[in-house]
mmCIF file as gemmi writes it, N, C-alpha and C atoms, coordinates in Angstrom:
data_model
loop_
_atom_site.group_PDB
_atom_site.id
_atom_site.type_symbol
_atom_site.label_atom_id
_atom_site.label_alt_id
_atom_site.label_comp_id
_atom_site.label_asym_id
_atom_site.label_entity_id
_atom_site.label_seq_id
_atom_site.pdbx_PDB_ins_code
_atom_site.Cartn_x
_atom_site.Cartn_y
_atom_site.Cartn_z
_atom_site.occupancy
_atom_site.B_iso_or_equiv
_atom_site.pdbx_formal_charge
_atom_site.auth_seq_id
_atom_site.auth_asym_id
_atom_site.pdbx_PDB_model_num
ATOM 1 N N . MET Axp A 1 ? -144.982 -159.306 -51.627 1 0 ? 1 A 1
ATOM 2 C CA . MET Axp A 1 ? -143.583 -159.28 -51.289 1 0 ? 1 A 1
ATOM 3 C C . MET Axp A 1 ? -142.832 -158.567 -52.406 1 0 ? 1 A 1
ATOM 4 N N . ILE Axp A 2 ? -141.872 -157.76 -52.016 1 0 ? 2 A 1
ATOM 5 C CA . ILE Axp A 2 ? -140.981 -157.077 -52.947 1 0 ? 2 A 1
ATOM 6 C C . ILE Axp A 2 ? -139.569 -157.562 -52.656 1 0 ? 2 A 1
ATOM 7 N N . ILE Axp A 3 ? -138.833 -157.844 -53.714 1 0 ? 3 A 1
ATOM 8 C CA . ILE Axp A 3 ? -137.449 -158.28 -53.569 1 0 ? 3 A 1
ATOM 9 C C . ILE Axp A 3 ? -136.557 -157.248 -54.246 1 0 ? 3 A 1
ATOM 10 N N . ILE Axp A 4 ? -135.544 -156.796 -53.526 1 0 ? 4 A 1
ATOM 11 C CA . ILE Axp A 4 ? -134.631 -155.784 -54.051 1 0 ? 4 A 1
ATOM 12 C C . ILE Axp A 4 ? -133.216 -156.335 -54.008 1 0 ? 4 A 1
ATOM 13 N N . GLY Axp A 5 ? -132.539 -156.317 -55.148 1 0 ? 5 A 1
ATOM 14 C CA . GLY Axp A 5 ? -131.144 -156.731 -55.227 1 0 ? 5 A 1
ATOM 15 C C . GLY Axp A 5 ? -130.281 -155.512 -55.475 1 0 ? 5 A 1
ATOM 16 N N . GLY Axp A 6 ? -129.176 -155.409 -54.764 1 0 ? 6 A 1
ATOM 17 C CA . GLY Axp A 6 ? -128.355 -154.215 -54.853 1 0 ? 6 A 1
ATOM 18 C C . GLY Axp A 6 ? -127.021 -154.421 -55.535 1 0 ? 6 A 1
ATOM 19 N N . ASP Axp A 7 ? -126.353 -153.304 -55.77 1 0 ? 7 A 1
ATOM 20 C CA . ASP Axp A 7 ? -125.021 -153.323 -56.37 1 0 ? 7 A 1
ATOM 21 C C . ASP Axp A 7 ? -123.975 -153.929 -55.438 1 0 ? 7 A 1
ATOM 22 N N . ASP Axp A 8 ? -124.294 -153.978 -54.153 1 0 ? 8 A 1
ATOM 23 C CA . ASP Axp A 8 ? -123.343 -154.527 -53.193 1 0 ? 8 A 1
ATOM 24 C C . ASP Axp A 8 ? -123.555 -156.021 -52.946 1 0 ? 8 A 1
ATOM 25 N N . GLY Axp A 9 ? -124.484 -156.662 -53.692 1 0 ? 9 A 1
ATOM 26 C CA . GLY Axp A 9 ? -124.737 -158.08 -53.531 1 0 ? 9 A 1
ATOM 27 C C . GLY Axp A 9 ? -125.725 -158.406 -52.436 1 0 ? 9 A 1
ATOM 28 N N . ASN Axp A 10 ? -126.415 -157.409 -51.91 1 0 ? 10 A 1
ATOM 29 C CA . ASN Axp A 10 ? -127.387 -157.611 -50.85 1 0 ? 10 A 1
ATOM 30 C C . ASN Axp A 10 ? -128.774 -157.808 -51.448 1 0 ? 10 A 1
ATOM 31 N N . ILE Axp A 11 ? -129.506 -158.792 -50.933 1 0 ? 11 A 1
ATOM 32 C CA . ILE Axp A 11 ? -130.897 -159.026 -51.328 1 0 ? 11 A 1
ATOM 33 C C . ILE Axp A 11 ? -131.77 -158.743 -50.114 1 0 ? 11 A 1
ATOM 34 N N . ARG Axp A 12 ? -132.814 -157.947 -50.335 1 0 ? 12 A 1
ATOM 35 C CA . ARG Axp A 12 ? -133.748 -157.632 -49.247 1 0 ? 12 A 1
ATOM 36 C C . ARG Axp A 12 ? -135.15 -158.054 -49.646 1 0 ? 12 A 1
ATOM 37 N N . PHE Axp A 13 ? -135.849 -158.671 -48.709 1 0 ? 13 A 1
ATOM 38 C CA . PHE Axp A 13 ? -137.226 -159.103 -48.904 1 0 ? 13 A 1
ATOM 39 C C . PHE Axp A 13 ? -138.132 -158.206 -48.07 1 0 ? 13 A 1
ATOM 40 N N . TRP Axp A 14 ? -139.077 -157.539 -48.721 1 0 ? 14 A 1
ATOM 41 C CA . TRP Axp A 14 ? -139.956 -156.579 -48.069 1 0 ? 14 A 1
ATOM 42 C C . TRP Axp A 14 ? -141.397 -157.07 -48.111 1 0 ? 14 A 1
ATOM 43 N N . ASP Axp A 15 ? -142.12 -156.84 -47.042 1 0 ? 15 A 1
ATOM 44 C CA . ASP Axp A 15 ? -143.551 -157.105 -47.012 1 0 ? 15 A 1
ATOM 45 C C . ASP Axp A 15 ? -144.258 -155.903 -47.633 1 0 ? 15 A 1
ATOM 46 N N . TRP Axp A 16 ? -145.033 -156.122 -48.69 1 0 ? 16 A 1
ATOM 47 C CA . TRP Axp A 16 ? -145.654 -155.027 -49.423 1 0 ? 16 A 1
ATOM 48 C C . TRP Axp A 16 ? -146.649 -154.223 -48.574 1 0 ? 16 A 1
ATOM 49 N N . PRO Axp A 17 ? -147.62 -154.841 -47.892 1 0 ? 17 A 1
ATOM 50 C CA . PRO Axp A 17 ? -148.605 -154.034 -47.164 1 0 ? 17 A 1
ATOM 51 C C . PRO Axp A 17 ? -148.012 -153.202 -46.027 1 0 ? 17 A 1
ATOM 52 N N . SER Axp A 18 ? -147.045 -153.772 -45.289 1 0 ? 18 A 1
ATOM 53 C CA . SER Axp A 18 ? -146.512 -153.056 -44.128 1 0 ? 18 A 1
ATOM 54 C C . SER Axp A 18 ? -145.273 -152.228 -44.445 1 0 ? 18 A 1
ATOM 55 N N . GLY Axp A 19 ? -144.552 -152.57 -45.517 1 0 ? 19 A 1
ATOM 56 C CA . GLY Axp A 19 ? -143.315 -151.868 -45.832 1 0 ? 19 A 1
ATOM 57 C C . GLY Axp A 19 ? -142.151 -152.292 -44.957 1 0 ? 19 A 1
ATOM 58 N N . HIS Axp A 20 ? -142.233 -153.462 -44.352 1 0 ? 20 A 1
ATOM 59 C CA . HIS Axp A 20 ? -141.199 -153.949 -43.436 1 0 ? 20 A 1
ATOM 60 C C . HIS Axp A 20 ? -140.239 -154.884 -44.164 1 0 ? 20 A 1
ATOM 61 N N . CYS Axp A 21 ? -138.931 -154.657 -43.993 1 0 ? 21 A 1
ATOM 62 C CA . CYS Axp A 21 ? -137.909 -155.561 -44.536 1 0 ? 21 A 1
ATOM 63 C C . CYS Axp A 21 ? -137.75 -156.718 -43.553 1 0 ? 21 A 1
ATOM 64 N N . PHE Axp A 22 ? -138.238 -157.908 -43.95 1 0 ? 22 A 1
ATOM 65 C CA . PHE Axp A 22 ? -138.231 -159.018 -43.013 1 0 ? 22 A 1
ATOM 66 C C . PHE Axp A 22 ? -137.048 -159.962 -43.194 1 0 ? 22 A 1
ATOM 67 N N . TYR Axp A 23 ? -136.272 -159.816 -44.27 1 0 ? 23 A 1
ATOM 68 C CA . TYR Axp A 23 ? -135.095 -160.672 -44.437 1 0 ? 23 A 1
ATOM 69 C C . TYR Axp A 23 ? -134.089 -159.982 -45.342 1 0 ? 23 A 1
ATOM 70 N N . SER Axp A 24 ? -132.829 -160.137 -45.019 1 0 ? 24 A 1
ATOM 71 C CA . SER Axp A 24 ? -131.752 -159.554 -45.81 1 0 ? 24 A 1
ATOM 72 C C . SER Axp A 24 ? -130.567 -160.51 -45.79 1 0 ? 24 A 1
ATOM 73 N N . THR Axp A 25 ? -129.934 -160.691 -46.946 1 0 ? 25 A 1
ATOM 74 C CA . THR Axp A 25 ? -128.773 -161.571 -47.022 1 0 ? 25 A 1
ATOM 75 C C . THR Axp A 25 ? -127.835 -161.074 -48.117 1 0 ? 25 A 1
ATOM 76 N N . ASP Axp A 26 ? -126.585 -161.503 -48.065 1 0 ? 26 A 1
ATOM 77 C CA . ASP Axp A 26 ? -125.594 -161.141 -49.07 1 0 ? 26 A 1
ATOM 78 C C . ASP Axp A 26 ? -125.288 -162.36 -49.934 1 0 ? 26 A 1
ATOM 79 N N . THR Axp A 27 ? -125.069 -162.117 -51.221 1 0 ? 27 A 1
ATOM 80 C CA . THR Axp A 27 ? -124.668 -163.197 -52.11 1 0 ? 27 A 1
ATOM 81 C C . THR Axp A 27 ? -123.159 -163.411 -51.995 1 0 ? 27 A 1
ATOM 82 N N . VAL Axp A 28 ? -122.716 -164.552 -52.477 1 0 ? 28 A 1
ATOM 83 C CA . VAL Axp A 28 ? -121.292 -164.886 -52.473 1 0 ? 28 A 1
ATOM 84 C C . VAL Axp A 28 ? -120.836 -164.916 -53.922 1 0 ? 28 A 1
ATOM 85 N N . VAL Axp A 29 ? -119.761 -164.185 -54.229 1 0 ? 29 A 1
ATOM 86 C CA . VAL Axp A 29 ? -119.26 -164.182 -55.603 1 0 ? 29 A 1
ATOM 87 C C . VAL Axp A 29 ? -118.546 -165.492 -55.904 1 0 ? 29 A 1
ATOM 88 N N . GLN Axp A 30 ? -118.545 -165.856 -57.17 1 0 ? 30 A 1
ATOM 89 C CA . GLN Axp A 30 ? -117.875 -167.071 -57.609 1 0 ? 30 A 1
ATOM 90 C C . GLN Axp A 30 ? -116.37 -166.96 -57.386 1 0 ? 30 A 1
ATOM 91 N N . PRO Axp A 31 ? -115.709 -168.048 -57.06 1 0 ? 31 A 1
ATOM 92 C CA . PRO Axp A 31 ? -114.257 -168.012 -56.934 1 0 ? 31 A 1
ATOM 93 C C . PRO Axp A 31 ? -113.622 -167.556 -58.249 1 0 ? 31 A 1
ATOM 94 N N . GLY Axp A 32 ? -112.681 -166.654 -58.155 1 0 ? 32 A 1
ATOM 95 C CA . GLY Axp A 32 ? -112.029 -166.098 -59.337 1 0 ? 32 A 1
ATOM 96 C C . GLY Axp A 32 ? -112.644 -164.788 -59.796 1 0 ? 32 A 1
ATOM 97 N N . SER Axp A 33 ? -113.791 -164.415 -59.231 1 0 ? 33 A 1
ATOM 98 C CA . SER Axp A 33 ? -114.43 -163.147 -59.584 1 0 ? 33 A 1
ATOM 99 C C . SER Axp A 33 ? -113.968 -162.057 -58.631 1 0 ? 33 A 1
ATOM 100 N N . LEU Axp A 34 ? -114.093 -160.83 -59.073 1 0 ? 34 A 1
ATOM 101 C CA . LEU Axp A 34 ? -113.77 -159.7 -58.219 1 0 ? 34 A 1
ATOM 102 C C . LEU Axp A 34 ? -114.894 -159.463 -57.23 1 0 ? 34 A 1
ATOM 103 N N . GLU Axp A 35 ? -114.562 -158.903 -56.095 1 0 ? 35 A 1
ATOM 104 C CA . GLU Axp A 35 ? -115.583 -158.592 -55.083 1 0 ? 35 A 1
ATOM 105 C C . GLU Axp A 35 ? -116.582 -157.567 -55.604 1 0 ? 35 A 1
ATOM 106 N N . SER Axp A 36 ? -116.151 -156.73 -56.539 1 0 ? 36 A 1
ATOM 107 C CA . SER Axp A 36 ? -117.046 -155.717 -57.106 1 0 ? 36 A 1
ATOM 108 C C . SER Axp A 36 ? -118.077 -156.324 -58.055 1 0 ? 36 A 1
ATOM 109 N N . GLU Axp A 37 ? -117.95 -157.61 -58.382 1 0 ? 37 A 1
ATOM 110 C CA . GLU Axp A 37 ? -118.905 -158.28 -59.259 1 0 ? 37 A 1
ATOM 111 C C . GLU Axp A 37 ? -120.011 -158.979 -58.475 1 0 ? 37 A 1
ATOM 112 N N . ALA Axp A 38 ? -120.279 -158.514 -57.275 1 0 ? 38 A 1
ATOM 113 C CA . ALA Axp A 38 ? -121.295 -159.138 -56.436 1 0 ? 38 A 1
ATOM 114 C C . ALA Axp A 38 ? -122.689 -158.575 -56.689 1 0 ? 38 A 1
ATOM 115 N N . SER Axp A 39 ? -122.837 -157.633 -57.592 1 0 ? 39 A 1
ATOM 116 C CA . SER Axp A 39 ? -124.143 -156.987 -57.761 1 0 ? 39 A 1
ATOM 117 C C . SER Axp A 39 ? -125.161 -157.922 -58.392 1 0 ? 39 A 1
ATOM 118 N N . ILE Axp A 40 ? -126.416 -157.7 -58.02 1 0 ? 40 A 1
ATOM 119 C CA . ILE Axp A 40 ? -127.543 -158.48 -58.542 1 0 ? 40 A 1
ATOM 120 C C . ILE Axp A 40 ? -128.208 -157.636 -59.624 1 0 ? 40 A 1
ATOM 121 N N . LEU Axp A 41 ? -128.245 -158.181 -60.831 1 0 ? 41 A 1
ATOM 122 C CA . LEU Axp A 41 ? -128.747 -157.422 -61.977 1 0 ? 41 A 1
ATOM 123 C C . LEU Axp A 41 ? -130.221 -157.674 -62.259 1 0 ? 41 A 1
ATOM 124 N N . CYS Axp A 42 ? -130.713 -158.89 -61.98 1 0 ? 42 A 1
ATOM 125 C CA . CYS Axp A 42 ? -132.121 -159.204 -62.247 1 0 ? 42 A 1
ATOM 126 C C . CYS Axp A 42 ? -132.578 -160.323 -61.328 1 0 ? 42 A 1
ATOM 127 N N . SER Axp A 43 ? -133.885 -160.415 -61.151 1 0 ? 43 A 1
ATOM 128 C CA . SER Axp A 43 ? -134.448 -161.487 -60.341 1 0 ? 43 A 1
ATOM 129 C C . SER Axp A 43 ? -135.847 -161.804 -60.833 1 0 ? 43 A 1
ATOM 130 N N . ALA Axp A 44 ? -136.259 -163.056 -60.651 1 0 ? 44 A 1
ATOM 131 C CA . ALA Axp A 44 ? -137.597 -163.495 -61.04 1 0 ? 44 A 1
ATOM 132 C C . ALA Axp A 44 ? -137.93 -164.775 -60.293 1 0 ? 44 A 1
ATOM 133 N N . PHE Axp A 45 ? -139.219 -164.992 -60.069 1 0 ? 45 A 1
ATOM 134 C CA . PHE Axp A 45 ? -139.668 -166.246 -59.48 1 0 ? 45 A 1
ATOM 135 C C . PHE Axp A 45 ? -139.898 -167.262 -60.577 1 0 ? 45 A 1
ATOM 136 N N . ASP Axp A 46 ? -139.736 -168.537 -60.241 1 0 ? 46 A 1
ATOM 137 C CA . ASP Axp A 46 ? -140.047 -169.59 -61.201 1 0 ? 46 A 1
ATOM 138 C C . ASP Axp A 46 ? -141.565 -169.745 -61.32 1 0 ? 46 A 1
ATOM 139 N N . VAL Axp A 47 ? -142.014 -170.671 -62.149 1 0 ? 47 A 1
ATOM 140 C CA . VAL Axp A 47 ? -143.441 -170.846 -62.415 1 0 ? 47 A 1
ATOM 141 C C . VAL Axp A 47 ? -144.216 -171.22 -61.154 1 0 ? 47 A 1
ATOM 142 N N . THR Axp A 48 ? -143.606 -172.001 -60.277 1 0 ? 48 A 1
ATOM 143 C CA . THR Axp A 48 ? -144.297 -172.421 -59.055 1 0 ? 48 A 1
ATOM 144 C C . THR Axp A 48 ? -144.34 -171.323 -58.002 1 0 ? 48 A 1
ATOM 145 N N . GLY Axp A 49 ? -143.469 -170.337 -58.114 1 0 ? 49 A 1
ATOM 146 C CA . GLY Axp A 49 ? -143.42 -169.256 -57.14 1 0 ? 49 A 1
ATOM 147 C C . GLY Axp A 49 ? -142.696 -169.61 -55.866 1 0 ? 49 A 1
ATOM 148 N N . THR Axp A 50 ? -142.027 -170.761 -55.84 1 0 ? 50 A 1
ATOM 149 C CA . THR Axp A 50 ? -141.33 -171.188 -54.625 1 0 ? 50 A 1
ATOM 150 C C . THR Axp A 50 ? -139.829 -170.949 -54.677 1 0 ? 50 A 1
ATOM 151 N N . ARG Axp A 51 ? -139.293 -170.654 -55.856 1 0 ? 51 A 1
ATOM 152 C CA . ARG Axp A 51 ? -137.858 -170.418 -55.984 1 0 ? 51 A 1
ATOM 153 C C . ARG Axp A 51 ? -137.617 -169.066 -56.638 1 0 ? 51 A 1
ATOM 154 N N . LEU Axp A 52 ? -136.584 -168.393 -56.164 1 0 ? 52 A 1
ATOM 155 C CA . LEU Axp A 52 ? -136.178 -167.112 -56.723 1 0 ? 52 A 1
ATOM 156 C C . LEU Axp A 52 ? -134.9 -167.32 -57.516 1 0 ? 52 A 1
ATOM 157 N N . LEU Axp A 53 ? -134.859 -166.811 -58.722 1 0 ? 53 A 1
ATOM 158 C CA . LEU Axp A 53 ? -133.663 -166.888 -59.56 1 0 ? 53 A 1
ATOM 159 C C . LEU Axp A 53 ? -133.075 -165.496 -59.664 1 0 ? 53 A 1
ATOM 160 N N . THR Axp A 54 ? -131.76 -165.385 -59.486 1 0 ? 54 A 1
ATOM 161 C CA . THR Axp A 54 ? -131.088 -164.093 -59.605 1 0 ? 54 A 1
ATOM 162 C C . THR Axp A 54 ? -129.969 -164.193 -60.642 1 0 ? 54 A 1
ATOM 163 N N . GLY Axp A 55 ? -129.84 -163.155 -61.452 1 0 ? 55 A 1
ATOM 164 C CA . GLY Axp A 55 ? -128.73 -163.028 -62.386 1 0 ? 55 A 1
ATOM 165 C C . GLY Axp A 55 ? -127.763 -162.007 -61.823 1 0 ? 55 A 1
ATOM 166 N N . GLU Axp A 56 ? -126.506 -162.373 -61.732 1 0 ? 56 A 1
ATOM 167 C CA . GLU Axp A 56 ? -125.543 -161.527 -61.038 1 0 ? 56 A 1
ATOM 168 C C . GLU Axp A 56 ? -124.396 -161.125 -61.944 1 0 ? 56 A 1
ATOM 169 N N . ALA Axp A 57 ? -123.672 -160.102 -61.524 1 0 ? 57 A 1
ATOM 170 C CA . ALA Axp A 57 ? -122.606 -159.524 -62.337 1 0 ? 57 A 1
ATOM 171 C C . ALA Axp A 57 ? -121.402 -160.447 -62.491 1 0 ? 57 A 1
ATOM 172 N N . ASP Axp A 58 ? -121.288 -161.468 -61.648 1 0 ? 58 A 1
ATOM 173 C CA . ASP Axp A 58 ? -120.173 -162.412 -61.801 1 0 ? 58 A 1
ATOM 174 C C . ASP Axp A 58 ? -120.51 -163.513 -62.803 1 0 ? 58 A 1
ATOM 175 N N . LYS Axp A 59 ? -121.528 -163.265 -63.635 1 0 ? 59 A 1
ATOM 176 C CA . LYS Axp A 59 ? -121.946 -164.167 -64.716 1 0 ? 59 A 1
ATOM 177 C C . LYS Axp A 59 ? -122.527 -165.476 -64.204 1 0 ? 59 A 1
ATOM 178 N N . THR Axp A 60 ? -123.22 -165.42 -63.063 1 0 ? 60 A 1
ATOM 179 C CA . THR Axp A 60 ? -123.86 -166.605 -62.514 1 0 ? 60 A 1
ATOM 180 C C . THR Axp A 60 ? -125.368 -166.38 -62.403 1 0 ? 60 A 1
ATOM 181 N N . ILE Axp A 61 ? -126.088 -167.48 -62.408 1 0 ? 61 A 1
ATOM 182 C CA . ILE Axp A 61 ? -127.518 -167.485 -62.097 1 0 ? 61 A 1
ATOM 183 C C . ILE Axp A 61 ? -127.659 -168.336 -60.852 1 0 ? 61 A 1
ATOM 184 N N . LYS Axp A 62 ? -128.237 -167.762 -59.82 1 0 ? 62 A 1
ATOM 185 C CA . LYS Axp A 62 ? -128.399 -168.488 -58.57 1 0 ? 62 A 1
ATOM 186 C C . LYS Axp A 62 ? -129.871 -168.752 -58.313 1 0 ? 62 A 1
ATOM 187 N N . VAL Axp A 63 ? -130.156 -169.921 -57.751 1 0 ? 63 A 1
ATOM 188 C CA . VAL Axp A 63 ? -131.509 -170.329 -57.426 1 0 ? 63 A 1
ATOM 189 C C . VAL Axp A 63 ? -131.634 -170.358 -55.901 1 0 ? 63 A 1
ATOM 190 N N . TRP Axp A 64 ? -132.605 -169.614 -55.389 1 0 ? 64 A 1
ATOM 191 C CA . TRP Axp A 64 ? -132.849 -169.522 -53.953 1 0 ? 64 A 1
ATOM 192 C C . TRP Axp A 64 ? -134.167 -170.223 -53.664 1 0 ? 64 A 1
ATOM 193 N N . LYS Axp A 65 ? -134.209 -171.072 -52.633 1 0 ? 65 A 1
ATOM 194 C CA . LYS Axp A 65 ? -135.453 -171.732 -52.275 1 0 ? 65 A 1
ATOM 195 C C . LYS Axp A 65 ? -135.87 -171.327 -50.865 1 0 ? 65 A 1
ATOM 196 N N . GLU Axp A 66 ? -137.157 -171.467 -50.6 1 0 ? 66 A 1
ATOM 197 C CA . GLU Axp A 66 ? -137.665 -171.097 -49.287 1 0 ? 66 A 1
ATOM 198 C C . GLU Axp A 66 ? -137.297 -172.155 -48.248 1 0 ? 66 A 1
ATOM 199 N N . ASP Axp A 67 ? -137.252 -171.737 -47.011 1 0 ? 67 A 1
ATOM 200 C CA . ASP Axp A 67 ? -136.951 -172.637 -45.9 1 0 ? 67 A 1
ATOM 201 C C . ASP Axp A 67 ? -138.269 -173.187 -45.375 1 0 ? 67 A 1
ATOM 202 N N . HIS Axp A 68 ? -138.549 -174.459 -45.654 1 0 ? 68 A 1
ATOM 203 C CA . HIS Axp A 68 ? -139.817 -175.062 -45.242 1 0 ? 68 A 1
ATOM 204 C C . HIS Axp A 68 ? -139.881 -175.31 -43.739 1 0 ? 68 A 1
ATOM 205 N N . GLU Axp A 69 ? -138.742 -175.299 -43.072 1 0 ? 69 A 1
ATOM 206 C CA . GLU Axp A 69 ? -138.719 -175.544 -41.636 1 0 ? 69 A 1
ATOM 207 C C . GLU Axp A 69 ? -138.805 -174.255 -40.825 1 0 ? 69 A 1
ATOM 208 N N . ALA Axp A 70 ? -138.888 -173.115 -41.495 1 0 ? 70 A 1
ATOM 209 C CA . ALA Axp A 70 ? -138.981 -171.835 -40.78 1 0 ? 70 A 1
ATOM 210 C C . ALA Axp A 70 ? -140.35 -171.703 -40.12 1 0 ? 70 A 1
ATOM 211 N N . THR Axp A 71 ? -140.339 -171.271 -38.881 1 0 ? 71 A 1
ATOM 212 C CA . THR Axp A 71 ? -141.567 -171.049 -38.121 1 0 ? 71 A 1
ATOM 213 C C . THR Axp A 71 ? -141.491 -169.672 -37.48 1 0 ? 71 A 1
ATOM 214 N N . PRO Axp A 72 ? -142.606 -169.145 -37.01 1 0 ? 72 A 1
ATOM 215 C CA . PRO Axp A 72 ? -142.54 -167.865 -36.282 1 0 ? 72 A 1
ATOM 216 C C . PRO Axp A 72 ? -141.639 -167.931 -35.05 1 0 ? 72 A 1
ATOM 217 N N . GLU Axp A 73 ? -141.486 -169.128 -34.475 1 0 ? 73 A 1
ATOM 218 C CA . GLU Axp A 73 ? -140.612 -169.268 -33.309 1 0 ? 73 A 1
ATOM 219 C C . GLU Axp A 73 ? -139.136 -169.246 -33.711 1 0 ? 73 A 1
ATOM 220 N N . SER Axp A 74 ? -138.8 -169.858 -34.859 1 0 ? 74 A 1
ATOM 221 C CA . SER Axp A 74 ? -137.408 -169.898 -35.286 1 0 ? 74 A 1
ATOM 222 C C . SER Axp A 74 ? -136.973 -168.609 -35.976 1 0 ? 74 A 1
ATOM 223 N N . HIS Axp A 75 ? -137.9 -167.888 -36.565 1 0 ? 75 A 1
ATOM 224 C CA . HIS Axp A 75 ? -137.613 -166.617 -37.236 1 0 ? 75 A 1
ATOM 225 C C . HIS Axp A 75 ? -138.615 -165.564 -36.759 1 0 ? 75 A 1
ATOM 226 N N . PRO Axp A 76 ? -138.481 -165.093 -35.519 1 0 ? 76 A 1
ATOM 227 C CA . PRO Axp A 76 ? -139.467 -164.145 -34.997 1 0 ? 76 A 1
ATOM 228 C C . PRO Axp A 76 ? -139.38 -162.792 -35.703 1 0 ? 76 A 1
ATOM 229 N N . LEU Axp A 77 ? -140.524 -162.182 -35.84 1 0 ? 77 A 1
ATOM 230 C CA . LEU Axp A 77 ? -140.601 -160.86 -36.454 1 0 ? 77 A 1
ATOM 231 C C . LEU Axp A 77 ? -140.572 -159.828 -35.348 1 0 ? 77 A 1
ATOM 232 N N . GLN Axp A 78 ? -139.474 -159.106 -35.224 1 0 ? 78 A 1
ATOM 233 C CA . GLN Axp A 78 ? -139.313 -158.098 -34.189 1 0 ? 78 A 1
ATOM 234 C C . GLN Axp A 78 ? -139.626 -156.726 -34.761 1 0 ? 78 A 1
ATOM 235 N N . TRP Axp A 79 ? -140.88 -156.509 -35.083 1 0 ? 79 A 1
ATOM 236 C CA . TRP Axp A 79 ? -141.26 -155.241 -35.704 1 0 ? 79 A 1
ATOM 237 C C . TRP Axp A 79 ? -142.654 -154.868 -35.267 1 0 ? 79 A 1
ATOM 238 N N . LYS Axp A 80 ? -142.827 -153.624 -34.878 1 0 ? 80 A 1
ATOM 239 C CA . LYS Axp A 80 ? -144.134 -153.09 -34.507 1 0 ? 80 A 1
ATOM 240 C C . LYS Axp A 80 ? -144.381 -151.851 -35.362 1 0 ? 80 A 1
ATOM 241 N N . PRO Axp A 81 ? -145.486 -151.819 -36.088 1 0 ? 81 A 1
ATOM 242 C CA . PRO Axp A 81 ? -145.758 -150.646 -36.917 1 0 ? 81 A 1
ATOM 243 C C . PRO Axp A 81 ? -146.075 -149.426 -36.066 1 0 ? 81 A 1
ATOM 244 N N . SER Axp A 82 ? -145.725 -148.283 -36.581 1 0 ? 82 A 1
ATOM 245 C CA . SER Axp A 82 ? -146.012 -147.033 -35.897 1 0 ? 82 A 1
ATOM 246 C C . SER Axp A 82 ? -147.497 -146.717 -36.048 1 0 ? 82 A 1
ATOM 247 N N . ARG Axp A 83 ? -148.12 -146.286 -34.99 1 0 ? 83 A 1
ATOM 248 C CA . ARG Axp A 83 ? -149.533 -145.949 -35.039 1 0 ? 83 A 1
ATOM 249 C C . ARG Axp A 83 ? -149.759 -144.477 -35.382 1 0 ? 83 A 1
ATOM 250 N N . GLU Axp A 84 ? -148.673 -143.724 -35.489 1 0 ? 84 A 1
ATOM 251 C CA . GLU Axp A 84 ? -148.789 -142.307 -35.817 1 0 ? 84 A 1
ATOM 252 C C . GLU Axp A 84 ? -148.897 -142.117 -37.315 1 0 ? 84 A 1
ATOM 253 N N . ILE Axp A 85 ? -149.643 -141.118 -37.706 1 0 ? 85 A 1
ATOM 254 C CA . ILE Axp A 85 ? -149.776 -140.784 -39.112 1 0 ? 85 A 1
ATOM 255 C C . ILE Axp A 85 ? -148.712 -139.749 -39.461 1 0 ? 85 A 1
ATOM 256 N N . ASP Axp A 86 ? -147.877 -140.073 -40.431 1 0 ? 86 A 1
ATOM 257 C CA . ASP Axp A 86 ? -146.858 -139.116 -40.872 1 0 ? 86 A 1
ATOM 258 C C . ASP Axp A 86 ? -147.475 -138.123 -41.822 1 0 ? 86 A 1
ATOM 259 N N . ARG Axp A 87 ? -147.241 -136.864 -41.578 1 0 ? 87 A 1
ATOM 260 C CA . ARG Axp A 87 ? -147.752 -135.813 -42.459 1 0 ? 87 A 1
ATOM 261 C C . ARG Axp A 87 ? -146.563 -135.049 -43.036 1 0 ? 87 A 1
ATOM 262 N N . TYR Axp A 88 ? -146.566 -134.885 -44.322 1 0 ? 88 A 1
ATOM 263 C CA . TYR Axp A 88 ? -145.449 -134.221 -44.98 1 0 ? 88 A 1
ATOM 264 C C . TYR Axp A 88 ? -145.901 -132.927 -45.592 1 0 ? 88 A 1
């Protein structure tokens, strides 16, 4: 899995083998901060690998945890890989 945090406060979770973005969400800036301070500057997993920590431009550290109740039925993957070989 690859996690990408952007200047616009968007976090994207990508599946490494397929290259598919399977989840995307926006962070919420702290009250009193400017909307332009929504960028994500760094991210890392904790020792257990179950929580993601992000450092953001609004001077906050946020802890994200996985949804243990998520199932393929509740979060279906609507993606089919292309069978064509791209040649550049």
